[in-house]
Backbone bond lengths (Angstrom), bond angles and torsions (degrees), N, CA, C in turn:
res aa  C-N    CA-C-N  psi(-1)  N-CA   C-N-CA  omega(-1)  CA-C   N-CA-C  phi
1 X - - - 1.464 - - 1.526 109.30 -
2 X 1.288 116.67 131.47 1.458 121.41 179.12 1.522 109.23 -80.62
3 X 1.322 116.18 145.89 1.458 122.13 -176.79 1.524 109.81 -95.25
4 X 1.344 115.48 122.47 1.457 121.70 175.82 1.521 107.49 -94.67
5 X 1.331 116.34 128.36 1.465 120.95 178.70 1.522 110.02 -128.39
6 X 1.327 114.21 153.12 1.463 122.34 177.94 1.519 106.54 -113.59
7 X 1.315 115.84 115.80 1.458 121.66 -169.84 1.531 110.26 -125.00
8 X 1.324 114.82 173.75 1.463 120.58 178.82 1.536 109.80 -60.65
9 X 1.320 114.69 134.92 1.462 120.57 174.33 1.522 106.28 -78.27
10 X 1.328 116.06 111.76 1.466 120.37 -174.89 1.531 110.59 -123.31
11 X 1.323 115.52 -168.93 1.471 121.47 -178.35 1.535 112.07 -56.43
12 X 1.309 116.64 -37.07 1.461 120.85 179.73 1.533 109.89 -61.01
13 X 1.327 116.53 -46.13 1.464 120.33 178.69 1.526 110.98 -69.15
14 X 1.321 116.66 -33.61 1.464 120.14 176.95 1.527 110.18 -59.90
15 X 1.321 116.26 -48.49 1.465 120.88 179.91 1.525 111.57 -62.99
16 X 1.319 116.58 -44.03 1.465 120.05 179.57 1.531 110.89 -66.48
17 X 1.324 117.00 -37.14 1.470 120.53 178.92 1.519 111.28 -61.44
18 X 1.327 116.50 -35.94 1.460 119.72 176.50 1.536 109.77 -58.91
19 X 1.311 115.85 -44.73 1.465 120.86 179.41 1.534 110.46 -68.05
20 X 1.324 115.60 -51.01 1.457 120.19 -176.33 1.530 112.02 -59.62
21 X 1.332 116.84 -47.72 1.470 120.05 -174.84 1.527 113.12 -77.47
22 X 1.310 116.57 -6.56 1.460 119.57 173.52 1.526 111.94 -103.23
23 X 1.309 117.15 1.19 1.457 121.69 169.37 1.533 106.00 -72.88
24 X 1.309 117.65 125.65 1.465 121.35 -171.75 1.527 112.22 -56.39
25 X 1.324 117.54 -43.90 1.468 120.09 -178.43 1.525 111.45 -63.74
26 X 1.315 117.03 -45.32 1.470 120.55 179.54 1.516 110.35 -68.07
27 X 1.317 116.62 -40.93 1.471 121.54 178.85 1.527 110.70 -56.97
28 X 1.329 116.37 -43.63 1.461 120.72 179.49 1.525 110.55 -68.67
29 X 1.334 117.58 -49.20 1.467 121.05 -176.88 1.525 113.13 -62.45
30 X 1.326 116.56 -32.08 1.466 120.10 -179.73 1.524 112.57 -94.04
31 X 1.338 116.35 -1.75 1.468 120.63 179.48 1.529 111.00 57.55
32 X 1.326 115.63 40.68 1.460 122.03 -176.92 1.528 110.78 -82.86
33 X 1.328 116.33 126.03 1.469 118.75 176.90 1.531 110.21 -74.20
34 X 1.323 115.84 165.11 1.460 120.07 175.22 1.528 109.32 -63.68
35 X 1.319 116.54 143.46 1.459 121.97 175.98 1.516 108.59 -152.80
36 X 1.322 115.61 157.03 1.461 120.99 178.85 1.516 109.50 -99.91
37 X 1.323 115.97 168.61 1.460 119.02 175.35 1.526 110.74 -67.00
38 X 1.323 117.39 -29.13 1.471 120.61 175.41 1.523 109.72 -66.44
39 X 1.348 117.15 -44.02 1.471 120.95 176.07 1.532 110.33 -58.11
40 X 1.324 115.37 -45.43 1.456 120.63 -177.95 1.528 110.74 -63.34
41 X 1.317 117.13 -42.17 1.467 121.78 179.85 1.522 110.12 -63.31
42 X 1.325 117.60 -44.71 1.477 120.89 178.01 1.521 110.76 -59.15
43 X 1.331 115.38 -44.78 1.465 120.38 178.28 1.533 110.20 -59.76
44 X 1.330 117.12 -47.30 1.457 122.18 -179.42 1.528 110.97 -59.49
45 X 1.315 116.79 -44.10 1.464 120.96 -179.08 1.522 112.49 -69.47
46 X 1.321 117.70 -17.44 1.468 120.82 179.33 1.533 112.68 -89.91
47 X 1.310 117.81 -7.48 1.466 120.66 -172.96 1.531 113.45 -56.99
48 X 1.321 117.42 -43.32 1.465 119.54 -177.53 1.526 113.11 -62.84
49 X 1.315 117.05 -25.05 1.465 119.78 -178.57 1.532 112.85 -91.05
50 X 1.312 117.70 -8.10 1.469 120.87 -178.78 1.527 109.85 -80.62
51 X 1.309 116.49 119.25 1.464 121.06 179.93 1.526 111.94 -93.30
52 X 1.327 117.03 -15.38 1.467 120.64 -177.20 1.529 111.22 -110.20
53 X 1.343 116.33 26.44 1.457 120.35 -172.13 1.527 109.54 -148.90
54 X 1.343 116.17 133.66 1.461 121.40 174.59 1.523 108.54 -137.10
55 X 1.321 115.59 146.53 1.460 120.63 -175.38 1.527 110.17 -142.96
56 X 1.335 114.89 142.41 1.456 121.41 177.20 1.521 109.13 -132.74
57 X 1.323 115.12 144.32 1.448 120.12 166.98 1.516 107.60 -82.83
58 X 1.311 116.75 149.45 1.466 121.70 179.01 1.522 107.80 -114.31
59 X 1.322 115.77 127.44 1.463 120.54 177.74 1.525 109.66 -122.47
60 X 1.330 114.90 153.90 1.464 121.80 171.29 1.517 105.92 -124.23
61 X 1.324 115.34 116.67 1.470 121.38 -176.78 1.524 110.59 50.11
62 X 1.348 116.30 40.56 1.452 122.72 176.73 1.524 115.38 85.43
63 X 1.324 117.76 -5.44 1.468 121.55 -179.08 1.528 108.85 -92.16
64 X 1.335 118.72 123.41 1.471 120.62 177.47 1.529 110.19 -66.32
65 X 1.347 115.97 126.31 1.462 118.92 -177.81 1.528 113.78 -129.12
66 X 1.329 117.99 -12.75 1.459 118.73 -177.40 1.514 112.64 -176.23
67 X 1.318 113.59 -170.49 1.466 121.45 -175.22 1.523 107.84 -146.64
68 X 1.325 116.42 146.45 1.458 119.86 173.11 1.517 109.28 -149.90
69 X 1.312 115.13 164.90 1.444 117.91 179.93 1.515 113.98 -176.40
70 X 1.310 113.12 -176.02 1.456 123.32 176.02 1.511 107.67 -122.55
71 X 1.320 116.41 141.42 1.452 120.37 174.85 1.516 108.78 -138.86
72 X 1.324 114.52 170.52 1.465 120.40 -177.82 1.528 110.92 51.89
73 X 1.336 115.90 42.08 1.460 121.07 179.31 1.526 107.40 -76.80
74 X 1.321 115.61 119.01 1.462 119.36 177.49 1.515 109.34 -157.51
75 X 1.316 113.93 144.62 1.461 121.14 -177.56 1.528 109.17 50.95
76 X 1.304 118.00 -115.72 1.463 120.43 -177.36 1.527 112.22 -112.63
77 X 1.333 116.69 20.59 1.456 120.76 -176.34 1.525 112.32 -126.24
78 X 1.336 114.54 157.87 1.459 121.22 173.38 1.521 108.40 -154.45
79 X 1.318 115.04 161.93 1.463 121.51 178.04 1.526 108.91 -116.17
80 X 1.325 116.28 127.80 1.455 122.52 177.85 1.529 110.29 -84.12
81 X 1.321 115.50 146.96 1.460 122.29 168.85 1.528 107.12 -149.72
82 X 1.305 116.25 150.64 1.455 118.47 178.22 1.518 111.24 178.92
83 X 1.310 115.04 163.97 1.460 120.38 176.90 1.521 109.59 -161.95
84 X 1.306 114.68 152.66 1.460 122.03 172.10 1.522 105.04 -100.76
85 X 1.318 116.37 112.10 1.450 121.69 -175.75 1.514 113.74 -82.67
86 X 1.311 117.52 -29.65 1.460 121.70 179.63 1.528 107.58 -87.94
87 X 1.311 116.49 106.15 1.465 121.67 -172.98 1.534 113.57 -63.80
88 X 1.331 117.45 -17.70 1.465 119.86 175.68 1.521 111.16 -62.68
89 X 1.334 117.18 -19.37 1.459 122.03 -176.94 1.532 112.75 -104.19
90 X 1.310 117.24 7.09 1.471 120.94 174.82 1.533 108.73 -69.67
91 X 1.319 114.58 146.71 1.478 122.72 175.56 1.529 112.51 59.02
92 X 1.324 115.21 38.07 1.466 120.78 178.49 1.533 111.65 -117.96
93 X 1.341 117.12 6.91 1.463 120.81 -179.75 1.518 114.09 88.00
94 X 1.313 117.12 2.97 1.466 120.00 -176.96 1.522 111.24 -73.48
95 X 1.322 117.65 -33.82 1.463 120.27 176.64 1.517 111.55 -57.68
96 X 1.323 116.93 -39.68 1.465 120.50 178.54 1.534 110.67 -66.71
97 X 1.311 117.18 -38.55 1.474 120.66 176.81 1.529 109.56 -63.99
98 X 1.322 116.43 -40.81 1.470 120.17 177.77 1.532 110.27 -60.80
99 X 1.324 116.97 -45.11 1.467 120.55 -179.22 1.520 110.79 -63.08
100 X 1.321 117.12 -44.68 1.474 120.40 179.94 1.519 110.60 -61.59
101 X 1.328 117.56 -38.78 1.463 121.89 177.84 1.527 110.40 -61.34
102 X 1.323 115.95 -48.66 1.467 120.66 -178.84 1.527 110.74 -63.99
103 X 1.320 117.30 -42.53 1.471 120.80 179.41 1.524 110.36 -62.30
104 X 1.314 117.51 -41.20 1.474 121.38 177.56 1.523 110.39 -61.37
105 X 1.324 117.39 -44.66 1.474 120.71 178.11 1.520 110.56 -60.84
106 X 1.311 116.79 -44.68 1.472 120.28 -179.42 1.521 111.50 -61.65
107 X 1.326 117.09 -42.25 1.468 120.43 179.61 1.529 110.84 -65.65
108 X 1.334 117.65 -40.92 1.463 120.84 178.19 1.524 111.14 -62.17
109 X 1.320 116.10 -32.98 1.473 120.95 179.86 1.526 112.29 -88.38
110 X 1.326 114.82 4.98 1.458 122.46 177.97 1.522 112.89 59.86
111 X 1.323 115.46 35.26 1.461 119.99 171.25 1.525 106.92 -79.04
112 X 1.312 117.41 147.05 1.462 119.67 -177.69 1.526 113.65 -111.16
113 X 1.329 117.19 -15.72 1.459 120.34 -179.34 1.529 109.29 -134.17
114 X 1.316 115.32 129.23 1.459 121.61 174.13 1.522 106.63 -121.48
115 X 1.322 115.90 125.86 1.463 118.61 178.87 1.518 109.25 -123.87
116 X 1.323 114.41 167.60 1.457 121.25 177.29 1.519 107.93 -155.85
117 X 1.320 114.44 164.89 1.458 121.67 176.33 1.515 107.99 -126.03
118 X 1.324 116.51 135.40 1.455 121.94 -177.09 1.528 108.12 -143.20
119 X 1.318 116.02 146.06 1.455 119.66 176.56 1.530 109.62 -64.62
120 X 1.315 116.33 137.73 1.469 120.95 -178.05 1.520 113.19 -59.41
121 X 1.335 117.55 -25.94 1.459 119.67 -179.56 1.532 113.08 -91.60
122 X 1.324 118.01 3.50 1.465 121.32 177.45 1.538 107.90 -89.51
123 X 1.309 114.94 72.76 1.465 122.16 -172.52 1.527 112.01 -61.39
124 X 1.326 117.95 -40.52 1.468 120.30 -179.30 1.527 110.63 -60.37
125 X 1.337 116.96 -43.97 1.469 120.17 179.61 1.528 110.49 -67.75
126 X 1.317 117.64 -42.40 1.469 120.52 179.37 1.526 110.26 -60.85
127 X 1.323 117.03 -41.65 1.471 120.35 177.25 1.523 111.34 -61.75
128 X 1.327 116.89 -42.42 1.465 121.04 177.59 1.525 110.23 -60.65
129 X 1.323 116.54 -49.54 1.458 120.05 -177.28 1.529 111.19 -64.06
130 X 1.314 117.35 -39.31 1.468 120.46 177.27 1.526 110.19 -63.67
131 X 1.321 116.29 -41.88 1.475 121.93 179.60 1.531 111.35 -61.23
132 X 1.323 116.69 -31.18 1.467 120.41 -178.64 1.530 112.21 -96.26
133 X 1.333 116.77 15.57 1.455 120.65 169.38 1.514 117.46 98.20
134 X 1.314 118.31 7.83 1.461 120.37 177.70 1.521 109.71 -81.54
135 X 1.319 115.14 143.85 1.466 122.39 177.59 1.520 109.16 -109.92
136 X 1.321 115.87 138.81 1.462 120.77 176.88 1.522 109.07 -68.71
137 X 1.314 115.14 139.03 1.452 121.17 178.81 1.519 110.25 -117.10
138 X 1.287 115.68 -99.47 1.450 122.88 -172.17 1.526 110.35 -112.60
139 X 1.330 116.19 139.95 1.460 120.40 174.62 1.518 108.34 -115.73
140 X 1.329 115.82 128.26 1.459 121.56 178.42 1.524 108.51 -134.32
141 X 1.327 115.96 125.51 1.468 121.70 178.24 1.525 113.07 50.62
142 X 1.330 116.66 41.91 1.456 121.14 176.67 1.515 115.10 82.82
143 X 1.330 117.81 0.69 1.461 122.16 -179.47 1.530 108.85 -108.98
144 X 1.307 116.16 121.90 1.460 122.92 -177.07 1.525 110.02 -99.60
145 X 1.325 115.90 129.50 1.466 120.94 173.20 1.519 107.79 -92.41
146 X 1.336 115.19 135.14 1.467 120.81 176.64 1.522 107.79 -127.87
147 X 1.343 115.88 146.27 1.466 120.56 -175.19 1.533 109.17 -133.42
148 X 1.317 114.71 142.53 1.465 121.62 172.68 1.526 107.43 -125.25
149 X 1.320 115.78 126.14 1.459 121.66 173.64 1.522 106.68 -86.87
150 X 1.316 116.52 124.69 1.486 120.61 -175.32 1.519 111.54 -92.90
């Protein structure tokens, strides 16, 4: 069994994220807007000052394969986001491990609501989120909001 770990998002993940998020398929599935490397660098340098945002690199047996995090953390709520950038690790159950990790963190922090947004046509992700207890809410312009009460 390969070991999935959640580690500090560092320069290595920054560089890989540039590649991953500019892959057309991943860009579409994650609904990622266009950005420059300068934009990305500014964002990276602002991470330490963000109080409503947390990010982790995801590794499998030490190999960087993706990123996940929480954003818009306020009061008792947070928004999940994440992706597996290395397509060799798609459909291997790692997304479910990522969700369980995030849910555990939210419960430890006594958050009561975890939400996320996913494209309505991203059936694999919707199935994963439903399997981990998220309920479909509102869909606007092809983007589905899902919520889990913790």
